[in-house]
Rosetta silent file (secondary structure, phi, psi, omega in degrees, C-alpha in Angstrom):
SEQUENCE: MKRTTIFADDDLLNEIREISREENKSVAEIVREAMLGYIQKKRQKKKTVSFIGIGSSNRKDVAERHEELLWKKATK
SCORE:     score description
SCORE:     0.000 S_00000001
   1 L     0.000  142.229  177.152  238.687  228.499  -16.863 S_00000001
   2 L  -109.380  152.837  177.227  236.714  230.200  -19.648 S_00000001
   3 L   -88.414  139.919  175.826  235.916  228.995  -23.156 S_00000001
   4 L  -141.100  168.013  176.865  237.103  231.228  -26.032 S_00000001
   5 L  -121.118  140.119  179.514  237.349  231.062  -29.726 S_00000001
   6 L  -126.604  154.938  174.288  240.442  231.652  -31.805 S_00000001
   7 L  -111.462  128.245  177.660  240.945  231.806  -35.528 S_00000001
   8 L  -141.560  149.593  175.061  243.986  230.001  -37.054 S_00000001
   9 L   -69.290  160.528 -176.002  244.924  228.909  -40.500 S_00000001
  10 H   -57.815  -40.047  179.729  244.725  225.211  -41.510 S_00000001
  11 H   -61.964  -41.767  179.373  248.490  224.689  -41.435 S_00000001
  12 H   -66.509  -43.399  175.169  248.768  225.950  -37.877 S_00000001
  13 H   -61.261  -37.911  179.151  245.827  223.817  -36.742 S_00000001
  14 H   -67.844  -37.915  174.048  247.304  220.793  -38.362 S_00000001
  15 H   -64.252  -41.351 -178.330  250.620  221.329  -36.457 S_00000001
  16 H   -65.153  -44.154  174.836  248.747  221.746  -33.243 S_00000001
  17 H   -58.011  -42.640 -178.798  246.824  218.529  -33.836 S_00000001
  18 H   -66.153  -39.949  176.082  249.971  216.628  -34.687 S_00000001
  19 H   -64.287  -41.428  178.917  251.669  217.788  -31.506 S_00000001
  20 H   -58.264  -42.444  178.686  248.534  216.882  -29.605 S_00000001
  21 H   -68.075  -46.801 -177.320  248.633  213.330  -30.905 S_00000001
  22 H   -57.283  -43.158 -171.767  252.423  213.035  -30.343 S_00000001
  23 H   -97.471   -0.288  178.303  252.214  214.182  -26.681 S_00000001
  24 L    59.907   40.800 -177.412  248.883  212.509  -25.973 S_00000001
  25 L  -123.708  155.737  178.489  247.383  215.854  -24.878 S_00000001
  26 L   -73.926  159.085  177.560  244.220  217.655  -25.909 S_00000001
  27 H   -58.106  -41.555  178.999  244.381  220.445  -28.462 S_00000001
  28 H   -62.109  -37.059  178.746  243.220  222.902  -25.809 S_00000001
  29 H   -65.835  -42.408  177.240  246.040  221.844  -23.522 S_00000001
  30 H   -62.138  -43.286 -178.520  248.624  222.383  -26.308 S_00000001
  31 H   -67.533  -41.171  177.444  247.132  225.878  -27.072 S_00000001
  32 H   -62.854  -46.463  178.125  247.169  226.789  -23.339 S_00000001
  33 H   -60.405  -44.354  178.318  250.781  225.714  -23.003 S_00000001
  34 H   -61.047  -47.972 -179.259  251.739  227.673  -26.178 S_00000001
  35 H   -62.852  -42.237 -179.408  249.974  230.845  -24.932 S_00000001
  36 H   -62.764  -42.140  178.287  251.593  230.521  -21.523 S_00000001
  37 H   -62.723  -44.472  177.820  255.075  230.055  -23.023 S_00000001
  38 H   -60.156  -43.197 -177.876  254.535  233.097  -25.271 S_00000001
  39 H   -66.298  -42.940 -178.681  253.410  235.238  -22.348 S_00000001
  40 H   -64.908  -42.405  177.586  256.313  234.178  -20.180 S_00000001
  41 H   -61.104  -45.569 -178.144  258.792  234.879  -22.912 S_00000001
  42 H   -67.259  -45.428 -179.384  257.377  238.381  -23.541 S_00000001
  43 H   -66.038  -35.802  177.419  257.293  239.280  -19.883 S_00000001
  44 H   -61.174  -38.139  178.982  260.790  238.007  -19.279 S_00000001
  45 H   -65.237  -33.908 -176.062  262.187  240.359  -21.917 S_00000001
  46 H   -76.461  -27.460 -175.317  260.566  243.340  -20.284 S_00000001
  47 H   -90.275   -7.454  179.456  261.955  242.434  -16.844 S_00000001
  48 L   -65.735  129.236  179.522  265.549  241.933  -18.061 S_00000001
  49 L   -87.644  135.733  178.659  267.879  244.435  -16.471 S_00000001
  50 L   -96.183  131.439  177.511  270.377  246.075  -18.771 S_00000001
  51 L  -103.418    2.710 -179.146  273.923  246.604  -17.420 S_00000001
  52 L   -65.723  127.699  179.732  275.019  248.436  -20.495 S_00000001
  53 L    73.489   23.383 -177.446  276.460  251.819  -19.499 S_00000001
  54 L   -79.215  -33.597 -176.711  276.276  251.110  -15.807 S_00000001
  55 L  -114.335  168.237  179.259  279.815  252.117  -15.037 S_00000001
  56 L  -134.772  124.681 -177.898  282.065  254.869  -16.215 S_00000001
  57 L   -91.540  -13.892 -173.552  285.798  254.341  -16.878 S_00000001
  58 L    64.465   17.737 -179.930  286.429  257.922  -17.772 S_00000001
  59 L  -101.736  141.058 -179.875  288.279  256.623  -20.822 S_00000001
  60 L  -100.234   -7.165 -173.269  287.521  258.194  -24.169 S_00000001
  61 L  -109.612   16.657 -172.965  289.200  255.545  -26.300 S_00000001
  62 L   -64.410  -45.958  179.154  287.259  252.413  -25.229 S_00000001
  63 L   -56.459  -43.871 -177.792  285.369  252.087  -28.532 S_00000001
  64 L   -74.532  -36.632 -171.761  288.548  252.300  -30.603 S_00000001
  65 L  -110.319   24.857 -174.815  290.680  250.073  -28.361 S_00000001
  66 H   -60.109  -41.514 -177.366  288.048  247.581  -27.147 S_00000001
  67 H   -63.851  -47.237 -177.497  289.762  244.423  -28.390 S_00000001
  68 H   -62.713  -42.536 -177.675  293.118  245.452  -26.873 S_00000001
  69 H   -68.660  -39.904 -176.145  291.434  246.448  -23.621 S_00000001
  70 H   -70.666  -37.861 -175.153  289.305  243.234  -23.369 S_00000001
  71 H   -98.338    8.048 -175.834  292.190  240.845  -24.068 S_00000001
  72 L   -55.776  -45.840 -179.816  294.926  242.727  -22.218 S_00000001
  73 L   -70.940  -33.177 -176.379  295.027  240.298  -19.252 S_00000001
  74 L   -67.318  -27.389 -177.326  294.797  237.156  -21.437 S_00000001
  75 L   -91.644   -6.907 -178.162  297.969  237.997  -23.330 S_00000001
  76 L   -94.089    0.000    0.000  300.036  238.779  -20.246 S_00000001
């Protein structure tokens, strides 16, 4: 592990210190957890597969009739 310096405003530092006391963890541990959570969230969004437009129904009226088409089976 390497030591680094970060700059943060007083309000943010106070919040981190408060969480540190509440969870009985060091400020460094809280900052590491926050950074890891941020990175995981960012990476997860990039890896998400989009299924929008994956299939083709060959219908030209889907946008106009989407509610009717979506709920067709539920009303029968």
